[in-house]
N, C-alpha and C positions, 0 to 999 in steps of 0.2 A: 611809360605808364602815366607819368604827370599830365601829358598831353591828352591822354584819354580821359583821365579824370576831369580835366578842364572841360574838355568837349561835352562830357556827360553832364557836368554841372550846368553848363549853358543850356542843354536841352532841357533840364529840370526847371530853370528859371523861365524859359519860354512856355512850358507846359502849365506851371501853376499860375501864370498871369492870365491864362484864358479859363476863367472859371466855368463859362458856359460850355466850352469844349469838354472840360473835365466832367460836367454834369451829364453830357450826352454819352461820353465814354463809359461812365459807371452806371448811371441810372437807366438809361434807355434799354440796354441789354436785360437788365433785371425785370423791368416792365414786360418786355417781350417774352422773357422766359415765363413768367407767371401766367401772362394771357394765354400763350400758345399750349402751355401744359393743361391748363384749365379746359381749353377747347378740345384738346386731343385725349384726354384721360379716358373717356368711355371707349374710344377706338382701341386703345391698347389693353382693355380688359379681355380676359380670356373668354373663349367662346362659351365655356361652361356657365358663366355668369349671364348669358344672354339667352334666353329660350325663344324658339321661334314658335309662334301658335300656328297650329295646323288643325283642319276639320276632319272628323272621322264620322262617316255615315254608315252604321251597321244595319244591314239589311238581312244579315244572316242569323245573328244571335245564336251561334253555335260555338263549337269548340275553337274552329279555326279563328273566328273574329275575336274570340276570347283572348286567345294567344297572341294574336296580332296587337291587339290593345294594351296587354300587359307588356309585350316587348317595346313598343313604342314609348310607353309610359316610363319605362326604365331609362330611357335616353336623357342625357343631361342637357341636351341642346333643343328638345322638342316640347311643347306643351300641346296636350291633346285636348281638343274641344269637341265634344259629341254633338252631331246634328241628326234630326229624325229624317229630313227631307234631302234627297239628291238635288232637286231643283234649287233649294234655299242655299245649299252649300255651293252649287255652281255659281249662283248669282253674286255670293259674297266673294268668291275668288275673282269673278270677271271685274268686280269694282275694285280689285286691289286691296281689299281688307284683310286678305289671307293669301299667303303664297302657295298653299296647297290644300287640296281636299281628297281624302282617300275614301273611295266607295267600296265596299265589301258586299258583293252581290248576294241575293237571296238563295238559299239552298246550298251555299258553298261547302259548308261542313257535312250535310247529308250526301251530297253527290261525290264528295271525296271519300267518305267511308264506302260508298257503293262501288266507286271505281277500284279503291284499293282491295275491297273484299274480292271483287270479281277477278282481279289479277292473281290474288293469292290463292283462290279457289283453282284457278287454271293451273297454276304451278303444282299445287297439291295434287290435282287430278292426274297429272303427267306421271307422278310417282306413285300412283295407285292408293293414294292416302285419302282420298274422298269418294263419296258414291257418285256414280255416273251422272245421276240427276242433278247433283249439285253443279257440276260442271256447266249446266246450261246458262248458269249466271255469267259466265264469261263472255256470252254472245250479246249481253246487254249493251246497248248503245247509249253512252253518256256524253252528253254535250260538254265540252270544256267550258270552265267558268273563267272570267277575267275580272281582276281588280282594277278599277278605274282610277286614274290618278288625274286630277284637274290642276293645272299648274298656272299661276299667274304669268302672263307673258313676259313680265319683266324679271321673272326669276332666273338666276344665273344657272348656266348649264351644270356646273359643278354641283350644285345643290341637288338639281334634278336627278343626276347621276347616283348620287350618294343615297337619296331616298329609294330610287328603284332598286339598287343593289341591295340595300338593307331589307327591303320587303321581299324581294326574291329569295334572300338567304333565310328569312324567317318562314316563308311558305315551304321551302325545301326542307326545313328541319321539321316542321310540322307533318309534312308527308312521309318522311322517314320514320318518325314515331308512329304514325298511323299504320305504316306497313309493319313494323315490329309488333305492334300490338295485334294486328290481324294474324299474323304467324303464331303468336303466343296463344291465341283463342283456338286455332285450328289444332294445334299439337297437343294441347291438354285441355281437360275440362277444369282443372285446378290452376288458375292464373298464377298461383305462388310457386308452382313447381318449376317454372322456367321464367327467368327474368333476363330480358335483354338490356344491355346497357346502351342507352340512346344518347348519351352525351358525345359531344364531337371528340373524335380521337386526335385530330390535329388542330392545334390551336396557334394563335399568334400572341407574341408577348413583346411589348415595346419596352426597350431598354435604352435609358439615356445615361451616359457616363456621368457619374457624380449625380445620381438621382436625388440627392438632398438639395441640389441647386437648381435654380430656374433659368434657363438659357434663353427665354423670350423677355426682351426688356419691357418693363412697364413704362407708363407715361414719363416718369420722373428719371428713370435710368436712361431714357432715350434723349429727352429733351435737355437736361442739364449738360450733358457733353456736347450735344449737337449745337445748342444755342451758344454755349461757350465758345465753340470754335468759330461760329458765325460772328460772335462780338469780337473775338480776337483777330479774325481776318478783316474786320471792317476798320481796324485802326489803320490800314493802308491809306484810307482817306485823309485823316489829320497829318499822318506822316509824310505823304507825298505832297500835300497842300503846303506844309511847313517848309518843305525843301524848296518848293516853287518860290514862296515868299522870299525866302533867303536869296534866291537867284535875282528876283526882281529888286530887292532891297540892297543889292550889291554885297551882301555878306560873303557870298562865295569868292567874290573877286579880292575882298580883303583877306580871306583865308589863303588864297593862292600866293599872297605876299609874305605868309608866315611859313616857317619851316614845319608844317603840318601836312601829312599825307591825306588824301581824300579817304583812305581806308580808315584812318583814325577818326575823321569826322563821322563816317558812317557808323564806326564803332560806339561812338557817344550816343548817337541815336538808338542804335541797337539795344544798348544797356538800358536806357531810361525807358524805352517802349517796351521792352521785355519785362521789366518791373510792372508796368501798366497791365500787361497781359495776366500776370500772376495774381494781381490784386482783383482783376475782373473774375478770374477763375476761383479765387477764394471767396468772393461775394456770392457767386453762383452756387457753390457748395453750401454756403451758410443758408440760402434760400432753400435748397433741396433738403438739407437736414432738419431746419427749425420752423421755417414758415410753411412748407408744404403740408406737413401732417395737420396743422390747424385750419388749412383750407380743404381738408378731406382727401387730400391727395397721397400717394404712397411716399413714404419717408426714404430718403437717399441713404443707403447703408455704405459708409465709408471706412468701416472698422478694418484695420490692417492693410488699407489700400492707399492711403494718403501719399506715401513715398512715390509709388508708381504712378499715381494719378498726377502729381506735380511735375515728375519727369516728362509725362506725356504732354502736359500743357506747356512746359518749358519748350520742348522741341517744336510742338505746334506753334508757339509764339515766335520761334525763330524763323519758321517757314513764312509766316505772315509778314514779319518785318522785312525779311529778304525780298518779298513781292512788293511790299511798299517802298523799299529803297530803290528798287529797279524803276518803279513807275516814276518816282519822284526825280530820278536822274534823267530819265528819257523824256518825260513830258516838259513842254515849254510853257504852259499856262494852266492856272486852275480849271479853266474850262475844258481842257484835255483831261486832266488827272481825275477830276471828281466824278464825271458821268461815266468814264472808262473803268474806275476803280469800282464805284458801286455796282455797275452791271457785271464786272467780272467776279466780284464776290458773290453776287446772286447766282450766277452760273455754276460757279464752283460749288456753291452749297446744294443747288439742285441736282448736280451730278454726284455729289458726295454723299447723298442719303439724309441731309438734314430735314428735309420736307417729307420725301417720299422714300421709305426704306428700299435700299438697292435691290432686294431680292424680288420685289414686285415689278421691277422695270423690265422692258423688253430686253432680250438678250444682247442686243447691240449696244443698249444704254448701259447695261450691266458691265460690258467690256470697256466702254467709254468712261465709266466712273472711276476706273483705276487711274485716271490721270489727274483726279482732283486731290489735292493735299488734305482737303477736308475728310475725304473718305479714308486716307490713311490714319489721320487722328482719330476719327470715329471708330475704326476698327481697333485701335490700340485701347481706347476707353471701354469698348465692348469686352475686350479680352480681360481687362481689369475687373470690371463690375460684374460680368456674368460668368466668366470662365475661370476666375480666380488665378489669372496668369501670373507668371514671375517675370522678372526682367528679360530673361532669355527668350520669352514668347513674344514680347513686344519690340524687340530689337529690329525686326524687318521694318515695321512701320516708322519707328523713330529714326532709323537710319535713312528712309526716304524723305522725311521731313528735314533732317540735317543736311542731306545731300541737296535738297531744294533751296535751302538757304544758302548753302556755300555757292552753289551754281548762280543763283540770282544775284547775289553780292558780287561775285567775280565779274558778271557780265556788267554790272552797274560800275564797278571800278574801272574796267577796261574801257567801257563806253565813255566815261568822263575823261580818262587819261587821253584817249585818242582825240576825243573832240576838242580839248584845251591844249593839246600839244603845240609848242611853240615852233 
């Protein structure tokens, strides 16, 4: 234990003598966190907060167009702007000023009423409930009407499909209600005697377990853990560079003459850099809790979560240190470790969902993201922040992080021992 303490103290002295390196370790991640969160905040806002303006040209001015306008106005994601001319609306969409223009044709309500009345009269005449003369109306030829939708060519297909399905559903409901009203008029002179229930019998209800909680991360809940992981894993650069400096300065050769195992040397580095990781994480939390609200960003809620958050950060730090120890052991020069370490961290961050959420990646990339330790750590942080998880729920992720540290450290020790075997 005394040897481990001495090794740790040696690493501490080396670290505090490099004030510039300390500033990079602690200040740069904070600046990066603030800038990225400010940039991405609007992206993480819910769709209800951002309305898409669309054009509506009403050439019908009847009950159908009125119902369509009311239904669209009730949408939380659409802003309806009425235009009088179809040509004007088409020109605005073609210029890209609007994503969609809806054109309701002239006479739509009138012709729908005629069509429904003709069909109802035909049905009633078959049951002998209408005069024969009235059944002549069933022979009327009414041309079908079309609601024209002009889309901006750059509009996503998912938006097109949602709009078309929504309008189709609205028109179907209007047709059904019109049919019921037509039957009601045919069956009785007093409209109050028979009342048809035109409300939808089958409805859909969205149920989210723990409805009082939000399972979609906001900009703060994503960026604080994501960029904390990025900062934690970036310590593999100073860690591996320090190890290479010791090789070049002959420190490792002197250590080999002492009764100190290589595992003890790595243990000292692990302890001091683990403290660095936890300090980084603490500073990130302070930024999320106290600074972000003053910048107009969501405040990070850490109530009743701190123990699990620090447990996750602890094991993420171990995984990062293990990787740094392995690179520092294998690399022969700073020119090898620095670019390789930096590139590797960027790749692991990209795969792990630090920049782009994993669920929007292609299927193959989602599968590949499972190899990134940052993905394991980010999932554990999500479990704590969004799902109110306990220690048992994050055990799979922290076990992977611990296993990664053990494996990489073991490989480093074995490689060193074999390379320096007498």
